[in-house]
C-alpha positions as CSV (number, residue, x, y, z in Angstrom):
1,X,-83.4,115.9,-8.1
2,X,-82.9,115.9,-4.8
3,X,-86.0,114.8,-2.4
4,X,-88.5,117.7,-0.1
5,X,-87.2,115.7,2.7
6,X,-85.0,116.7,5.9
7,X,-81.3,115.3,5.5
8,X,-78.0,116.2,5.3
9,X,-75.5,116.4,2.0
10,X,-72.0,116.8,0.8
11,X,-70.4,118.2,-2.1
12,X,-67.0,116.0,-3.0
13,X,-64.6,117.0,-5.7
14,X,-63.1,113.5,-8.2
15,X,-60.2,113.2,-9.3
16,X,-60.5,110.9,-12.0
17,X,-57.7,108.5,-14.0
18,X,-59.4,106.9,-17.3
19,X,-63.0,107.5,-16.3
20,X,-62.5,105.6,-13.1
21,X,-62.7,107.9,-10.0
22,X,-59.0,108.0,-8.0
23,X,-59.6,110.3,-5.4
24,X,-62.4,111.9,-4.3
25,X,-62.1,115.1,-1.5
26,X,-65.0,116.8,0.7
27,X,-65.3,120.9,0.1
28,X,-68.5,121.5,2.0
29,X,-71.2,119.6,4.5
30,X,-75.1,121.0,5.1
31,X,-78.1,120.3,6.1
32,X,-81.7,120.9,5.8
33,X,-85.4,120.3,6.5
34,X,-85.8,120.1,2.9
35,X,-83.0,119.3,1.3
36,X,-84.3,120.3,-2.2
37,X,-85.2,124.1,-0.9
38,X,-81.1,123.8,0.5
39,X,-79.7,122.6,-2.1
40,X,-81.1,125.5,-4.3
41,X,-79.6,128.1,-2.6
42,X,-76.2,127.1,-3.0
43,X,-76.6,129.0,-6.4
44,X,-73.0,130.9,-7.9
45,X,-74.7,134.3,-8.1
46,X,-76.7,133.7,-4.7
47,X,-74.5,131.7,-2.4
48,X,-72.7,133.5,0.5
49,X,-69.6,131.1,1.1
50,X,-66.5,132.8,-1.2
51,X,-64.3,129.7,-1.7
52,X,-67.8,127.3,-2.2
53,X,-69.4,130.0,-4.6
54,X,-65.4,130.1,-6.6
55,X,-65.5,126.3,-6.5
56,X,-69.2,125.7,-7.9
57,X,-67.9,128.1,-10.9
58,X,-65.1,126.3,-11.3
59,X,-65.2,123.5,-14.0
60,X,-64.4,120.3,-12.2
61,X,-65.7,116.7,-12.2
62,X,-67.9,117.2,-8.4
63,X,-70.4,114.8,-7.3
64,X,-73.5,115.2,-4.2
65,X,-73.7,112.7,-2.0
66,X,-77.2,112.9,0.1
67,X,-79.2,111.0,2.9
68,X,-82.6,111.3,4.6
69,X,-81.8,112.3,8.4
70,X,-84.8,112.7,11.0
71,X,-85.2,115.8,11.4
72,X,-84.2,115.8,15.0
73,X,-80.9,114.4,14.5
74,X,-80.4,117.1,12.0
75,X,-77.7,118.8,13.7
76,X,-75.6,115.8,15.2
77,X,-75.5,113.9,11.8
78,X,-73.8,117.0,10.2
79,X,-71.6,117.6,13.1
80,X,-70.4,113.9,12.7
81,X,-70.1,114.3,8.9
82,X,-67.6,118.0,9.5
83,X,-65.7,116.7,12.0
84,X,-65.2,112.6,10.3
85,X,-64.8,114.3,6.6
86,X,-63.1,118.0,7.1
87,X,-64.5,119.6,4.5
88,X,-62.6,122.3,2.7
89,X,-65.1,125.0,2.9
90,X,-67.5,124.8,5.9
91,X,-66.4,127.8,7.9
92,X,-66.6,126.0,11.6
93,X,-65.5,122.3,11.7
94,X,-65.5,120.4,15.1
95,X,-63.3,117.7,16.6
96,X,-62.6,114.7,15.4
97,X,-64.5,111.4,17.3
98,X,-65.2,108.2,16.2
99,X,-68.7,107.7,14.8
100,X,-71.3,105.8,16.8
101,X,-73.4,103.3,14.9
């Protein structure tokens, strides 16, 4: 169960060989002031991003990653993740740059 905290999340599609993940393709990165509320909006019947909706409807191995993030940093962390991961279904991509720690 996803906690009711501010944070970022990323959906990934997995390719497995004999039960082991061999590749992970990043599909979508998002953020929310409440991860549980935001993720509940990604339902097949309500999703507005057509590509993400179709992907959610298909069978396949997928994984949801999420992290709690301070509300003041949500936009920056989301942009950094989109720029580094280059998810297939995000409508806006950002220039790649090195992440600062």
